[in-house]
C-alpha positions in Angstrom: 136.9 -13.5 20.1 138.7 -12.6 16.9 137.1 -11.6 13.7 138.1 -13.5 10.6 140.5 -11.9 8.1 137.7 -12.0 5.6 135.5 -9.7 7.8 138.3 -7.3 8.5 139.5 -7.2 4.9 135.9 -6.8 3.6 135.4 -3.8 5.9 138.6 -2.3 4.5 137.6 -3.1 0.9 134.2 -1.5 1.3 135.6 1.6 3.0 138.1 2.0 0.1 135.2 1.8 -2.4 133.0 4.0 -0.2 135.6 6.8 -0.3 135.2 6.7 -4.1 131.4 6.7 -4.0 129.9 8.4 -7.0 133.3 8.7 -8.8 132.8 5.6 -10.9 134.2 2.1 -10.7 137.2 1.1 -8.8 139.4 -1.7 -10.1 140.3 -4.6 -7.7 144.0 -4.2 -8.4 143.9 -0.6 -7.2 142.1 -1.7 -4.0 144.6 -4.5 -3.5 147.5 -2.1 -3.8 146.0 0.5 -1.5 144.9 -2.0 1.1 148.0 -4.3 0.8 145.7 -7.3 0.2 146.3 -9.8 -2.6 144.1 -9.2 -5.6 143.0 -12.8 -5.6 141.8 -12.5 -2.0 140.0 -9.2 -2.9 138.1 -11.1 -5.7 137.1 -13.8 -3.2 135.8 -11.3 -0.8 133.8 -9.4 -3.5 131.8 -12.5 -4.3 129.6 -12.6 -1.2 129.4 -8.8 -1.1 128.0 -8.9 -4.7 125.6 -11.7 -3.9 124.3 -9.7 -0.9 123.9 -6.6 -3.1 126.5 -4.4 -1.4 128.7 -4.2 -4.5 128.0 -3.9 -8.2 130.6 -4.9 -10.8 131.1 -3.6 -14.3 133.0 -5.6 -16.9 135.3 -4.2 -19.5 138.3 -1.8 -19.9 136.7 0.8 -17.7 135.1 -1.8 -15.4 135.5 -2.4 -11.8 133.5 -2.3 -8.6 131.2 0.2 -6.9 128.9 0.3 -4.0 125.3 -0.9 -4.8 124.1 1.3 -1.8 125.2 4.6 -0.4 127.8 4.5 2.4 125.1 5.8 4.7 123.0 2.7 4.1 125.7 0.1 4.9 126.7 -0.7 8.5 129.8 -2.5 9.6 127.6 -4.9 11.5 125.9 -6.0 8.3 129.2 -6.8 6.7 130.7 -8.6 9.7 127.5 -10.7 10.1 127.5 -11.6 6.4 131.1 -12.7 6.4 131.1 -14.4 9.8 128.0 -16.4 8.9 125.6 -14.7 11.3 125.6 -12.5 14.4 126.1 -15.0 17.1 129.4 -15.8 18.9 128.5 -19.5 19.6 126.6 -22.2 17.8 124.4 -22.8 20.8 123.2 -19.2 21.2 121.6 -19.3 17.8 120.8 -23.0 17.5 119.6 -24.5 20.8 119.6 -28.0 19.3 123.4 -27.8 19.1 123.8 -28.1 22.9 122.5 -30.7 25.3 122.8 -28.2 28.2 120.6 -25.5 26.6 118.1 -25.4 29.5 120.7 -25.1 32.3 123.7 -23.3 30.7 124.2 -19.7 32.0 127.0 -19.1 29.6 124.7 -19.4 26.6 122.9 -16.3 27.9 126.3 -14.6 28.3 127.3 -15.3 24.7 124.0 -14.1 23.4 124.2 -10.9 25.4 127.9 -10.3 24.3 127.0 -10.8 20.7 124.0 -8.5 21.0 126.1 -5.7 22.5 128.8 -6.1 19.9 126.4 -6.1 16.9 124.4 -3.2 18.4 127.7 -1.2 18.3 128.8 -2.4 14.9 125.3 -1.8 13.4 125.4 1.8 14.7 128.5 2.6 12.5 128.0 3.2 8.8 130.7 3.4 6.2 129.8 7.1 5.9 130.6 7.4 9.6 134.0 5.7 9.1 134.8 8.2 6.3 133.9 11.1 8.6 136.1 9.6 11.4 139.0 9.4 9.0 138.6 13.0 7.9 138.4 14.1 11.5 141.6 12.2 12.3 143.4 13.6 9.3 142.4 17.2 10.4 143.9 16.6 13.9 147.2 15.2 12.5 
């Protein structure tokens, strides 16, 4: 399984903003430059993050984006699930009507268990944890 570019970039975008938490707004062109992601794509990713109340935006000359919640209150799993359209790996594991073998298919159980394990791990990591990990890595280098 591969995560979409949108999920991976959203995680990078939120981590960038989380590092600036309580320092005011961050402009999308600054995020784009630091993360080497086009500003247009940054703006597309921000839309679902704003709708889900992870990011607030401020208009004007000193405008930009900021977290709507603290980095401790946002998990990587929440963001991945939001941008991947849910926390399942297959259509049939979430929607039994999508498969005519639902009663006899052992792989459906496998995909449900795999998704459960992955999201348990992703939901255990907050953006605050990622910031701490980065600081620890920088100390070792």
